[in-house]
N, CA, C and O of each residue as an XYZ file, in Angstrom:
308
protein
N      -8.777     12.127    -12.587
C      -7.204     11.769    -12.773
C      -7.160     11.115    -11.949
O      -7.861     11.184    -10.940
N      -5.658      9.698    -12.376
C      -5.328      8.950    -11.809
C      -3.440      9.038    -10.562
O      -2.259      9.021    -10.908
N      -3.884      9.096     -9.630
C      -2.648      8.959     -8.697
C      -1.687      8.872     -9.117
O      -1.628      8.444    -10.270
N      -0.187      9.298     -8.274
C       1.043      9.656     -9.591
C       1.809      8.592     -9.589
O       2.794      9.306     -9.772
N       2.051      8.027     -9.568
C       3.110      6.701     -9.814
C       4.494      6.942     -9.478
O       5.315      7.787     -9.837
N       4.516      6.071     -8.778
C       6.670      6.358     -8.592
C       7.898      4.991     -9.495
O       7.846      3.783     -9.724
N       8.730      5.956     -9.708
C       9.487      4.409    -10.462
C      10.143      3.583     -9.150
O      10.742      3.825     -8.102
N       9.744      2.711     -9.741
C      11.055      1.379     -9.106
C      11.650      0.870     -9.000
O      12.003      0.967     -7.824
N      12.407     -0.071     -9.675
C      13.243     -1.139     -9.643
C      14.014     -1.719     -9.189
O      15.174     -1.456     -8.873
N      13.055     -3.102     -9.074
C      13.737     -4.052     -8.526
C      14.448     -5.700     -8.728
O      13.942     -6.265     -9.697
N      15.094     -6.217     -8.283
C      15.336     -7.634     -8.044
C      14.457     -8.346     -7.870
O      13.801     -8.291     -6.829
N      14.155     -9.358     -9.005
C      13.021    -10.757     -8.459
C      13.634    -11.527     -8.618
O      14.668    -11.465     -9.282
N      13.041    -12.859     -7.861
C      13.396    -14.310     -8.232
C      13.460    -14.290     -9.253
O      13.140    -13.374    -10.010
N      14.021    -15.612     -9.568
C      13.610    -16.712    -10.970
C      12.620    -17.496    -10.826
O      12.363    -17.981    -11.928
N      11.811    -17.935     -9.906
C      10.971    -18.062    -10.069
C       8.963    -16.917    -10.109
O       7.845    -17.070    -10.601
N       9.801    -15.767     -9.122
C       8.851    -15.043     -9.837
C       8.871    -14.312    -10.079
O       8.251    -13.552     -9.335
N       9.561    -13.630    -11.346
C      10.187    -13.921    -13.281
C       9.074    -14.469    -13.866
O       8.324    -13.908    -14.665
N       8.987    -15.704    -13.395
C       8.729    -17.099    -14.433
C       7.150    -16.715    -14.313
O       6.343    -16.663    -15.241
N       6.895    -16.434    -12.808
C       5.293    -16.453    -12.609
C       4.588    -14.831    -13.350
O       3.458    -14.799    -13.835
N       5.199    -14.020    -13.313
C       4.886    -12.733    -13.848
C       5.160    -13.271    -15.667
O       4.216    -13.573    -16.398
N       6.153    -13.283    -15.971
C       6.223    -13.511    -17.299
C       4.533    -14.195    -18.028
O       3.543    -13.679    -18.547
N       4.990    -15.648    -17.667
C       3.736    -16.281    -17.326
C       2.207    -15.606    -17.667
O       1.453    -15.891    -18.598
N       2.005    -14.512    -16.472
C       1.195    -13.970    -16.585
C       0.677    -13.120    -17.758
O      -0.497    -13.139    -18.128
N       1.901    -12.180    -18.454
C       1.731    -11.348    -19.199
C       1.531    -12.211    -20.563
O       1.029    -11.608    -21.511
N       1.948    -13.815    -20.762
C       1.973    -14.208    -21.693
C       0.452    -14.671    -21.626
O      -0.058    -13.930    -22.466
N      -0.225    -15.197    -21.286
C      -1.372    -15.413    -21.269
C      -2.223    -13.967    -21.078
O      -2.943    -14.021    -20.082
N      -2.278    -13.076    -21.586
C      -2.799    -11.500    -21.727
C      -3.083    -11.107    -20.644
O      -4.205    -10.624    -20.490
N      -2.280    -11.171    -19.669
C      -2.514    -10.221    -18.628
C      -1.731     -8.757    -18.219
O      -1.515     -8.438    -17.050
N      -1.400     -8.040    -19.240
C      -0.978     -7.073    -19.823
C       0.666     -7.291    -19.971
O       1.299     -8.249    -20.416
N       1.103     -6.014    -19.419
C       2.903     -5.973    -19.670
C       3.326     -6.227    -18.205
O       2.629     -6.083    -17.200
N       4.079     -6.466    -18.255
C       4.914     -6.438    -16.826
C       4.563     -5.582    -16.029
O       4.153     -5.951    -14.929
N       4.613     -4.403    -16.306
C       4.793     -3.344    -14.924
C       3.520     -2.787    -14.620
O       3.230     -1.928    -13.787
N       2.754     -3.452    -15.483
C       1.428     -3.444    -14.881
C       0.891     -4.281    -13.943
O       0.045     -4.066    -13.075
N       1.479     -5.231    -14.230
C       0.935     -6.499    -13.561
C       1.528     -6.067    -12.072
O       0.950     -5.789    -11.021
N       2.647     -6.118    -12.362
C       3.643     -5.520    -10.859
C       2.686     -4.699    -10.228
O       2.403     -5.039     -9.079
N       2.061     -3.613    -10.723
C       1.321     -2.425    -10.016
C      -0.305     -2.898     -9.414
O      -1.021     -2.350     -8.576
N      -0.474     -3.920    -10.086
C      -1.641     -4.076     -9.837
C      -1.128     -5.104     -8.190
O      -1.315     -4.863     -6.998
N      -0.550     -6.079     -8.801
C       0.180     -6.989     -7.005
C       0.230     -6.407     -5.982
O      -0.243     -6.709     -4.886
N       0.984     -5.280     -6.395
C       1.381     -4.278     -4.926
C       0.695     -3.458     -4.446
O       0.739     -3.127     -3.261
N      -0.274     -2.863     -5.551
C      -1.438     -1.973     -5.121
C      -2.509     -2.944     -4.025
O      -2.933     -2.604     -2.920
N      -2.780     -4.387     -4.860
C      -3.561     -5.296     -3.800
C      -2.536     -5.214     -2.963
O      -2.694     -4.366     -2.084
N      -1.834     -5.629     -2.943
C      -0.597     -5.943     -1.762
C      -0.960     -5.129     -0.617
O      -1.299     -5.614      0.463
N      -0.891     -3.971     -0.847
C      -0.668     -2.764     -0.185
C      -2.067     -2.432      0.449
O      -2.210     -2.315      1.667
N      -3.018     -2.298     -0.392
C      -4.323     -2.325      0.467
C      -4.596     -3.502      1.637
O      -5.393     -3.419      2.572
N      -3.921     -4.346      1.392
C      -4.336     -5.197      1.677
C      -3.380     -5.205      3.851
O      -4.081     -5.220      4.863
N      -2.193     -5.194      3.869
C      -1.371     -4.472      4.204
C      -2.149     -3.280      5.616
O      -2.403     -3.558      6.788
N      -2.316     -2.094      4.933
C      -3.191     -1.052      5.099
C      -4.050     -1.553      5.441
O      -3.906     -2.184      6.488
N      -5.129     -1.565      4.918
C      -6.012     -2.364      5.992
C      -6.050     -3.213      7.432
O      -6.945     -3.017      8.254
N      -4.864     -4.280      7.661
C      -3.989     -4.969      8.592
C      -3.853     -4.199      9.695
O      -4.048     -4.557     10.856
N      -3.457     -2.948      9.244
C      -2.573     -1.620     10.058
C      -4.182     -0.928     10.811
O      -4.149     -0.399     11.922
N      -4.999     -1.004     10.310
C      -5.929      0.061     10.945
C      -6.706     -1.479     12.046
O      -7.036     -1.626     13.223
N      -6.697     -2.080     11.171
C      -7.365     -2.955     12.393
C      -6.881     -3.430     13.450
O      -7.639     -3.852     14.324
N      -5.673     -3.461     13.581
C      -4.061     -3.535     14.395
C      -4.419     -2.704     15.176
O      -4.206     -3.061     16.335
N      -4.902     -1.678     15.077
C      -4.480     -1.146     15.795
C      -6.226     -0.507     16.330
O      -6.214     -0.056     17.476
N      -6.966     -0.478     15.947
C      -8.178     -1.159     16.840
C      -7.681     -1.951     17.633
O      -7.374     -1.586     18.768
N      -7.507     -3.129     17.227
C      -6.787     -4.405     19.063
C      -6.113     -3.580     19.634
O      -6.262     -3.519     20.854
N      -5.228     -2.739     19.047
C      -3.907     -2.314     20.164
C      -4.237     -1.944     21.359
O      -3.900     -2.215     22.512
N      -5.447     -0.828     20.488
C      -6.546      0.404     21.848
C      -7.271     -0.498     22.582
O      -7.291     -0.613     23.807
N      -7.691     -0.944     21.998
C      -8.498     -1.689     22.933
C      -8.569     -2.836     24.014
O      -9.428     -3.310     24.758
N      -6.752     -3.119     23.624
C      -5.699     -3.543     24.821
C      -5.273     -2.499     25.871
O      -4.645     -2.754     26.898
N      -5.676     -1.364     25.496
C      -4.156     -0.844     26.271
C      -3.107     -0.113     25.401
O      -2.577      0.977     25.615
N      -2.931     -0.981     24.353
C      -1.289     -0.717     23.695
C      -1.200      0.247     23.256
O      -2.179      0.617     22.608
N       0.420      1.530     23.383
C       0.231      1.953     22.324
C       0.251      1.819     20.442
O      -0.491      2.290     19.580
N       1.179      1.159     20.397
C       0.606      0.038     18.867
C       1.640      1.385     18.493
O       1.723      1.782     17.331
N       2.536      2.135     19.792
C       3.832      3.335     18.573
C       4.984      2.404     18.272
O       6.012      2.877     17.788
N       4.884      1.137     18.521
C       6.907      0.781     18.672
C       7.703      0.785     19.707
O       8.692      0.088     19.937
N       7.077      1.836     20.480
C       7.858      2.479     21.493
C       8.359      0.840     22.270
O       7.874     -0.241     21.939
N       9.281      1.013     23.198
C       9.362      0.667     24.504
C       8.137     -0.093     25.184
O       7.886     -1.298     25.180
N       7.668      0.631     25.584
C       6.290     -0.526     26.435
C       5.950     -1.263     25.337
O       4.739     -1.098     25.491
N       6.019     -1.972     24.310
C       4.999     -2.693     23.409
C       5.274     -3.688     24.112
O       6.244     -4.164     24.703
N       3.067     -4.139     23.724
C       2.991     -5.132     25.528
C       3.329     -5.530     26.531
O       3.548     -6.665     26.955
N       3.392     -4.341     27.040
C       3.433     -4.219     28.666
C       2.429     -2.936     29.458
O       2.599     -1.823     29.956
N       1.427     -3.807     29.226
C       0.111     -3.497     29.541
C      -0.205     -3.367     30.999
O      -0.662     -2.258     31.278
N      -0.052     -4.429     32.288
C       0.239     -4.750     33.233
C      -1.132     -5.744     32.913
O      -0.644     -6.693     33.528
N      -2.018     -6.109     32.600
C      -3.338     -6.588     31.596
C      -2.170     -7.652     32.210
O      -0.953     -7.510     32.089
N      -3.043     -9.023     33.070
C      -2.802    -10.711     32.696
C      -1.890    -11.152     32.531
O      -1.910    -12.274     33.037
N      -0.458    -10.822     31.820
C       0.300    -11.123     31.989
C       2.048    -11.455     31.567
O       2.778    -12.033     32.372
C-alpha cells in the first residue's frame, strides 16, 4: 500500500518552472510526479540531517529543543 498523498498547490519562480517543464518534456513524467519526487528526496535529506543534528547536539550537551538555552552549555565558549 502506498503512502497517503497530501495536496499542495504552490507558486514557483519562472526559473523553477522552466526546469520543471524541461524535465517533463525530456520524458521525466508529468510535473506533479517530478515535484513529488524532488520534494520527497529533499525531505529525506532534511530528515537525515535532523537526526544527525540531534546526535551532535546531545553529544555537546545541548538540548536541541529550540529553547532559550540553545548553545549555552558552559563548555568553553
